[in-house]
Every structure is written in structure tokens, then in C-alpha cells.
C-alpha positions in Angstrom: -35.1 22.9 -71.1 -37.0 21.2 -73.7 -37.6 17.5 -73.2 -36.2 16.6 -76.9 -32.6 17.6 -75.6 -29.7 15.7 -74.8 -29.3 16.2 -70.9 -25.7 17.8 -69.8 -23.4 15.6 -67.7 -22.0 17.1 -64.7 -20.1 20.3 -63.6 -16.8 20.4 -61.2 -15.3 22.8 -59.1 -12.4 22.8 -57.0 -10.7 25.5 -54.7 -7.3 25.2 -53.1 -5.8 28.1 -50.6 -8.4 30.7 -50.5 -10.3 31.9 -47.1 -13.7 31.4 -48.9 -13.0 28.3 -50.6 -16.7 26.9 -50.2 -18.6 30.2 -51.3 -16.4 30.0 -54.3 -17.0 26.3 -55.1 -20.7 27.3 -54.5 -20.5 30.3 -56.9 -18.7 27.9 -59.4 -21.4 25.7 -59.4 -23.9 28.3 -59.7 -22.3 29.5 -63.1 -22.3 26.1 -64.2 -26.0 25.1 -63.6 -26.7 24.2 -67.0 -24.4 21.0 -66.7 -26.8 19.5 -64.3 -29.9 20.3 -62.5 -30.8 17.3 -60.1 -28.4 17.7 -57.5 -25.5 19.8 -56.2 -22.9 19.6 -53.2 -19.9 21.0 -51.6 -17.2 19.4 -49.2 -14.7 21.7 -47.6 -11.7 20.9 -45.9 -10.3 22.6 -42.4 -7.2 22.3 -40.7 -5.3 21.1 -43.7 -2.0 21.6 -41.5 -3.3 19.3 -39.1 -6.1 16.6 -38.8 -7.6 17.6 -42.0 -11.3 17.5 -41.2 -13.8 17.7 -44.2 -17.5 19.0 -43.9 -20.2 18.4 -46.3 -23.5 19.7 -47.6 -25.4 18.0 -50.4 -28.9 18.2 -51.8 -31.4 17.4 -54.4 -32.4 20.2 -56.8 -30.8 23.5 -58.0 -27.8 25.1 -56.5 -29.8 27.9 -55.2 -32.4 25.5 -53.8 -29.6 23.4 -51.8 -27.9 26.1 -50.6 -30.4 28.9 -50.1 -30.5 30.3 -46.8 -27.3 28.0 -45.9 -24.5 29.3 -43.4 -21.2 28.9 -45.1 -19.7 28.9 -41.8 -20.7 25.2 -41.6 -18.2 24.3 -44.6 -15.0 26.0 -42.8 -11.3 25.8 -44.3 -9.1 27.0 -47.6 -9.9 24.1 -49.8 -13.2 22.8 -51.0 -14.5 20.7 -54.0 -18.0 20.9 -55.6 -20.4 19.1 -58.1 -23.6 19.5 -59.9 -25.1 16.6 -61.8 -27.6 15.0 -63.8 -28.2 11.2 -63.8 -25.9 9.5 -66.2 -25.1 6.3 -64.1 -27.3 5.5 -61.1 -30.5 7.0 -60.4 -31.9 10.3 -59.4 -31.4 10.0 -55.6 -29.8 11.8 -52.7 -27.2 9.0 -52.0 -26.0 9.6 -55.7 -25.6 13.4 -55.1 -21.6 14.2 -55.1 -19.0 14.8 -53.7 -18.8 11.5 -52.3 -17.0 11.5 -48.8 -15.1 8.4 -47.6 -12.7 7.4 -44.8 -10.7 4.9 -46.5 -7.3 3.1 -45.9 -5.0 6.3 -47.3 -6.9 8.7 -45.5 -10.2 10.8 -45.7 -11.1 11.6 -49.3 -13.8 13.8 -51.1 -14.3 13.2 -54.8 -16.4 14.4 -57.7 -16.8 13.2 -61.2 -17.8 14.2 -64.6 -18.0 11.3 -67.3 -19.2 7.9 -67.4 -17.3 4.4 -66.8 -18.0 2.1 -69.7 -16.5 -1.2 -67.9 -18.5 -0.1 -64.3 -20.8 -3.2 -64.3 -17.5 -5.4 -64.4 -15.8 -3.4 -61.9 -18.4 -3.2 -59.6 -19.5 -6.9 -59.7 -15.8 -7.8 -59.2 -15.8 -5.3 -56.2 -18.9 -6.8 -54.5 -17.5 -10.5 -55.0 -14.5 -9.2 -53.2 -16.5 -7.7 -50.2 -16.9 -4.2 -51.2 -20.3 -2.6 -49.8 -21.5 0.1 -52.3 -23.7 3.0 -50.7 -25.0 4.7 -54.0 -25.8 3.5 -57.3 -23.6 5.6 -59.0 -20.4 4.4 -61.0 -18.3 7.4 -59.4 -18.4 5.1 -56.2 -16.2 2.6 -57.7 -13.2 5.2 -57.8 -13.2 5.3 -53.8 -13.3 1.6 -53.8 -10.3 1.3 -56.0 -8.5 3.8 -54.0 -9.4 2.3 -51.0 -7.4 -0.9 -52.1 -4.2 1.4 -51.3 -2.1 0.8 -48.1 -1.6 3.1 -45.1 1.6 5.3 -45.7 1.6 4.3 -49.9 2.0 7.3 -51.8 -1.3 8.9 -53.1 -0.3 9.2 -56.5 0.8 5.6 -56.7 -2.7 4.4 -55.4 -4.4 6.9 -57.9 -2.7 5.7 -60.7 -3.3 1.9 -59.9 -6.8 2.9 -59.5 -7.0 4.5 -62.8 -5.4 1.8 -64.7 -8.6 -0.4 -64.0 -11.1 2.1 -65.3 -12.1 2.9 -68.9 -14.2 5.6 -70.3 -14.6 9.1 -69.6 -13.8 10.7 -66.2 -12.6 14.5 -65.1 -12.2 14.4 -61.6 -11.6 16.8 -58.5 -10.2 14.8 -55.4 -9.7 16.4 -52.0 -7.5 14.6 -49.5 -6.4 16.0 -46.3 -3.3 17.4 -47.6 -3.9 18.0 -51.5 -6.3 18.7 -54.2 -5.8 16.7 -57.1 -7.6 17.2 -60.5 -7.4 15.0 -63.8 -8.7 14.0 -67.0 -8.8 10.6 -68.5 -6.4 10.0 -71.4 -8.9 10.6 -74.1 -10.0 13.8 -72.3 -13.7 13.3 -73.2 -14.9 16.1 -70.6 -13.6 19.6 -70.0 -11.5 20.6 -67.3 -9.4 24.2 -66.5 -7.2 25.4 -63.9 -7.2 28.8 -62.9 -5.8 31.3 -60.3 -7.9 33.5 -57.8 -5.1 35.9 -55.5 -3.0 33.0 -53.9 -5.6 30.3 -54.7 -5.8 27.6 -57.4 -9.2 27.1 -58.8 -10.6 24.0 -61.3 -13.9 24.1 -63.1 -15.3 22.4 -65.8 -16.0 25.7 -67.7 -14.3 29.0 -67.7 -17.6 30.8 -67.0 -17.2 30.0 -63.4 -13.9 31.7 -63.3 -15.7 34.9 -64.6 -18.2 34.7 -61.9 -15.6 34.6 -59.2 -13.0 36.8 -61.0 -10.4 33.9 -61.4 -7.8 34.4 -64.1 -7.6 31.3 -66.2 -4.3 29.7 -66.4 -4.6 26.6 -68.9 -6.8 23.6 -69.4 -5.9 20.4 -67.6 -4.6 17.9 -70.5 -6.0 14.7 -71.4 -4.2 12.4 -69.3 -2.9 14.3 -67.0 -3.0 14.5 -63.1 -2.4 17.9 -61.5 -1.5 17.7 -57.9 -1.8 21.0 -55.4 -0.2 20.9 -52.0 1.2 23.4 -49.5 -0.1 26.9 -50.5 0.3 26.5 -54.3 2.9 23.8 -55.0 1.8 22.2 -58.6 2.8 19.1 -60.0 1.9 17.6 -63.1 2.0 13.9 -64.1 1.5 12.1 -67.3 1.4 8.3 -65.9 -0.3 6.6 -68.9 1.8 8.7 -71.9 0.2 11.1 -74.4 -2.8 9.4 -76.5 -4.9 10.5 -79.0 -7.7 12.9 -77.5 -11.4 12.3 -78.0 -12.9 15.6 -76.4 -16.7 15.6 -76.6 -17.4 17.7 -79.8 -21.0 18.2 -78.5 -19.6 20.6 -75.8 -19.6 22.9 -78.7 -23.1 22.2 -80.1 -25.0 22.6 -76.9 -23.7 21.4 -73.7 -21.3 24.4 -72.7 -22.2 27.9 -72.1 -21.5 30.0 -75.2 -19.3 32.3 -73.1 -17.1 29.6 -71.9 -13.8 28.6 -73.2 -13.9 24.6 -73.6 -11.1 22.5 -75.3 -9.0 26.1 -75.8 -11.7 27.7 -78.1 -14.6 29.9 -77.1 -17.9 28.6 -77.8 -20.0 31.4 -79.2 -18.0 31.9 -82.2 -17.9 28.2 -82.9 -21.6 27.8 -82.9 -21.9 31.1 -85.2 -19.6 29.4 -87.7 -21.8 26.2 -87.3 -24.5 28.5 -88.4 -22.5 29.9 -91.3 -21.7 26.4 -92.6 -25.1 25.3 -92.3 -26.3 28.3 -94.7 -23.7 27.5 -97.2 -24.7 23.8 -97.2 -28.1 23.9 -96.8 -29.8 27.6 -98.0 -33.3 28.1 -98.5 -33.8 30.4 -101.7 -37.3 32.0 -100.7 -36.9 32.5 -96.9 -38.3 35.9 -95.4 -36.3 35.5 -92.0 -34.1 33.5 -89.8 -35.6 32.7 -86.2 -33.5 30.8 -83.5 -35.0 28.1 -80.8 -33.8 29.7 -77.5 -31.6 29.5 -76.3 -29.2 27.0 -77.5 -29.9 27.8 -81.2 -29.4 31.4 -81.2 -25.4 31.7 -81.8 -26.0 29.4 -85.1 -28.9 31.2 -86.0 -27.1 34.6 -86.0 -24.5 32.8 -88.1 -26.9 31.3 -90.5 -28.6 34.5 -91.0 -25.4 36.6 -91.7 -24.2 34.3 -94.3 -27.6 34.1 -95.8 -28.1 37.8 -95.6 -31.3 37.3 -94.2 -33.0 39.5 -91.1 -33.1 37.4 -87.6 -35.9 37.6 -85.6 -37.2 36.5 -82.4 -40.0 34.3 -83.8 -39.8 32.0 -80.7 -40.3 33.5 -77.1 -38.9 31.6 -74.2 -40.2 31.7 -70.6 -37.2 32.3 -68.7 -38.8 31.8 -65.3 -40.4 28.3 -65.7 -38.9 25.8 -63.1 -37.6 22.3 -63.5 -41.2 21.4 -62.7 -44.8 22.6 -63.0 -48.2 21.4 -62.5 -50.1 20.4 -65.4 -53.7 20.9 -65.9 -56.0 18.2 -65.1 -58.0 19.0 -68.4 -55.1 18.4 -71.0 -54.1 21.7 -72.9 -52.8 20.6 -76.5 -48.9 20.6 -76.7 -48.9 22.3 -73.0 -45.3 21.2 -72.1 -43.8 23.2 -75.0 -46.4 26.1 -74.7 -45.4 26.7 -71.1 -41.7 27.6 -72.0 -42.0 28.9 -75.6 -44.2 30.8 -77.7 -44.5 31.6 -81.1 -44.7 35.6 -82.0 -47.4 35.5 -84.6 -46.7 39.5 -85.2 -43.0 38.4 -86.5 -43.8 35.0 -88.3 -47.3 35.3 -89.8 -47.3 35.4 -93.5 -43.5 34.6 -93.6 -41.4 31.6 -94.8 -39.2 31.3 -91.9 -35.8 29.5 -91.4 -35.6 28.0 -87.7 -32.4 27.1 -86.8 -31.7 24.5 -83.5 -28.8 22.5 -82.5 -30.2 18.9 -82.5 -33.2 16.7 -82.8 -33.2 13.7 -80.7 -36.7 12.2 -80.6 -38.3 14.5 -82.7 -41.3 15.1 -80.7 -40.7 18.6 -79.6 -39.9 19.5 -82.8 -42.9 18.4 -84.3 -45.0 20.3 -81.9 -43.0 23.5 -82.4 -43.4 23.5 -86.2 -47.1 23.0 -85.3 -47.3 25.8 -83.3 -45.4 28.2 -85.7 -48.1 27.3 -88.4 -50.7 27.6 -86.2 -49.1 31.6 -85.3 -49.5 31.8 -89.4 -46.1 30.8 -90.8 -46.6 30.3 -94.4 -43.5 28.1 -94.8 -41.2 26.4 -92.1 -37.7 25.4 -92.8 -35.9 23.6 -90.2 -32.1 23.8 -90.1 -29.8 21.7 -87.6 -26.5 23.2 -86.8 -25.0 19.6 -86.3 -25.3 16.5 -88.0 -28.2 13.9 -87.5 -27.5 11.7 -84.0 -27.4 8.3 -84.8 -26.1 6.6 -81.8 -26.1 7.0 -78.0 -23.2 8.3 -75.8 -21.4 6.1 -73.2 -19.2 8.9 -72.0 -21.2 10.8 -69.7 -24.0 12.4 -71.7 -27.6 11.2 -70.9 -28.6 10.3 -74.0 -31.9 7.8 -75.1 -31.2 4.3 -76.4 -30.6 4.1 -80.1 -33.9 3.1 -81.2 -35.4 6.3 -79.6 -32.9 8.3 -81.6 -35.1 9.7 -84.6 -32.3 9.7 -87.2 -31.3 5.9 -86.5 -34.3 4.5 -87.8 -35.7 7.4 -90.4 -34.2 9.0 -93.2 -33.9 12.9 -93.7 -36.9 13.0 -95.7 -38.8 10.5 -93.3 -38.1 12.9 -90.4 -39.0 16.0 -92.5 -42.5 14.4 -93.0 -42.8 13.5 -89.2 -41.7 16.9 -87.9 -43.8 18.7 -90.7 -41.9 21.0 -92.1 -41.2 22.2 -95.9 -37.6 21.4 -96.0 -35.1 20.2 -93.6 -31.3 20.3 -93.5 -28.5 19.2 -90.9 -25.1 20.6 -91.0 -22.8 17.7 -92.3 -19.8 16.2 -90.3 -17.2 17.7 -92.4 -19.1 21.0 -91.8 -19.1 20.8 -88.2 -15.4 20.2 -88.4 -14.7 23.4 -90.3 -16.8 25.2 -87.7 -14.7 23.6 -85.0 -11.5 24.6 -87.1 -9.7 20.9 -86.4 -10.0 17.7 -88.2 -9.2 15.2 -85.4 -9.0 15.2 -81.7 -12.5 15.0 -80.9 -15.1 12.4 -80.1 -18.2 12.5 -82.5 -19.7 9.1 -81.7 -23.1 10.1 -81.2 -22.6 11.3 -85.2 -20.8 8.9 -86.7 -20.9 5.8 -84.6 -17.1 5.4 -84.0 -16.4 4.9 -80.4 -12.9 5.8 -79.3 -12.9 3.6 -76.1 -14.7 0.4 -76.7 -17.6 -0.4 -75.2 -18.5 -3.7 -73.6 -21.3 -5.7 -75.2 -23.2 -5.8 -71.6 -23.2 -1.8 -71.7 -23.9 -1.3 -75.0 -26.9 -3.7 -75.0 -28.7 -1.3 -72.5 -28.8 1.4 -75.1 -29.7 -0.7 -77.8 -26.2 -0.6 -79.9 -25.7 -4.3 -81.4 -22.2 -3.2 -83.3 -19.7 -1.3 -81.4 -16.8 0.5 -83.4 -13.4 1.0 -81.6 
């Protein structure tokens, strides 16, 4: 992944009533590896009809690194939850790798979280003042401390609803108790969560691509503000304790985060991205272009749509090295633009002497785009026209996406013309917000704060200042 991209948030998996629960959770995480590449973990539940013992395996790195050679017999039971993560709150430390496992007043609980709490600092201070001891630097641990305020014998749903009433922000959760699995989304539904079926088992995941890998059947999305409780063999109950609220699903899932073969928020991602390219071609055509090339892999669907709408040939002018790991040893003697070249290479046989339209999904800092353009020109491109299949990224995210501070976002401090000059392209065009909504096929129900600066859940001044936001729209 290029450094000039947003980092994905996290990916969740949950399995109830399947004899290979831990293995299925692992495979679900494997399919969702794109959502987090810093750490992974699985917690299983055995003897759910008795003592309900839980077992865990967590580690730093990719899913296959964490579970390579692992004996899944060490994660017994027919229920499990799993998590892959990128750092959005807290550091990149082993103690922050989820699922978290704890013994609290209402029993043993394991919890995995996708999202970010905007009032985490305030809650954390209050809990510490009342005697809580934190073992991680992640905002996810706050959920455990709030659940721990329940009293023995109190209904789990009552404890959970009281805890959720104290938090604000984005949270999709899978929570494993000794006798039930709970999956839920915050009232605005920022982050995705879907429910499926495999045999007699109930499956949860952040994206449907996890179901495809394990052979599960998609049932439906977990709705914004919904708590889904699974008990017994497959008894499913649904609760809406906070009532229906206006949803604010993250529109960037369609732009970049989700896998193109996934269904997210009720729509398949691939045709949405393709329509983004089509809208971009209508809004920002290039009259003298010879061909269209995508920035792989995330720019491919939009580039296909652009090329078809513009009636231009699509070619692979940039070739990605798919065998580059998360880290590599840079040469001691500097090679110009080494970090970009090891991941992408310009195919001069395709682009030399041509006027090319390069389609990508976003520009964050602009540094990688600038290096790519230089690479294309060195490979002989006569003209380079950059087209972005999303609006300019103006504001940071506080709802579970690892974005830079506002002053690091190039579009927040430069005009489009100034960005064009900085990157060194002959022309630069972004998809408008109106064009993005046309491609998505909806006019509301989404959070577009990174493009518009309109935040659907108020961000405390203390939290906002960390990313350089002075005025917060609610």
C-alpha cells in the first residue's frame, strides 16, 4: 500500500454454533486483511453450556504471520470472534491487539471493535479517577470498563445499553459472553457489519467477502443502532434501544476501504466505483487523451468506468509488485523514489509518447502522486492528466479512519491549481461531491465529513485539536 493513502480501520468476525468456529473466524479475518495489517487475534468459547471457558491467540503482523503453523485445537469450542487492526486510537502495541478478553462482574467477556470514540479521552479520565486500571492505550478498552460497572445477575442487555449510552462516535462491535454472542452498530451506523449463515451457525463480519471465502450465506446487514443477540443454538433477538436515528455510513468505504467484491451498506462496491469513474469522465474529460491507466489496485474499477464513458482504451501502464511485504530494507545509498518504485513501476512500452489519463481514488498528502507523475514522465509519457474518483479530502476523520491532521491534507491548504502544480500534472480533476452521490445512488444517509467538513456526531474540542481542526460542524 502506498504511504499517501488513508489506512483502513479494522475488520471483525464472529461465529456462533459451528464446530470449526475459530478456524472460520481466522478465515474471515484473512478475507478482510485489507482492513488492518498491524495485528490480528481470535478468541474462542468452549463449553458454552457449562462454565464457558475462553481461549485466545493474538499477535502482531498479518493474519498468516500471526496464525502461521498455529494449532487451532488450542482454540476449542463452537463460538469465536476475531479482529484485524490498524492503529486509529492507541499505539501499535501488542497489548492493543484485539479481541480484548476480561473477567468482569457479569462474567467473562471478549470484545472486538471497529471504529473510534470521539469522547474517549473524557471517558478514560473519568474511569481512572474512579479507580479503573487500564492495560492498553486503545479506546476499545473503555467498553470493557463500562460493562464492568454492571452488577452480578443483572441482564446483560441492560448493562450493555447503559454502557453504550455513555459513548459517542463510531462503533461496530462483536462481543462474546459465556452464553451469547452480541453484534451491534452505533446509532449512525458509521462502520459496516453484516450477518450470515453457515449450516446451523450464525456468522458476522465487517464485509461480505468474508462470507464468500468460508461459504456462508448473507442474511442481512446489522442495522444502525441495532443490537443483535444470539443464544442457544441459533436463537436471534434484535433490539433498538436508542430508537431510529439518521444514519451516517462512511462513504469512503465505497471510495477505497472495502474490497470491490464486497456488499457494503446494501450495495456491491465494484459497480459503485465503476460509476464513480463514469461520472468523473463526464465532469472532467480530457479532449486529447490517448489512453486511460489506473493506479493499482484501488483505482482500477473507476478507471474502467472512466475509459468506457470516455471511449478510450484502458491499459495497465503502472504495474504493481504484489509480493512486497509490509516492510523492506531500503538501500543504504539512496535510490530516487525507492519507496514508490518497489511497489509500482511504469510500463514505458505502453505509455511512451502518449497523452495519458491516470485514475486514482484519492490524494492525501500529494507526495506519492508527485513521485508517480515523475515516474510516468521518465517513462516517456507526453502528457499526464490526473483524475481522482472522489472529492478533495479536506478534513480528518474522527470515526475510525487513520487520517493525517488537517494541515497534512494537501487539499485543505492548496487550491486544485496549486495541487496540480505541486504534483506536476498537465491537468487535475476531482469528482464532485454531487457526482459521488450520483454514483452511490443516494443523496443522504452517509458521513462525508472528510470531504465536506460536516461532522454528524460532534467532536469535542480536545479531540479535534489533536488533528488541527479549529471549527467543528455538527
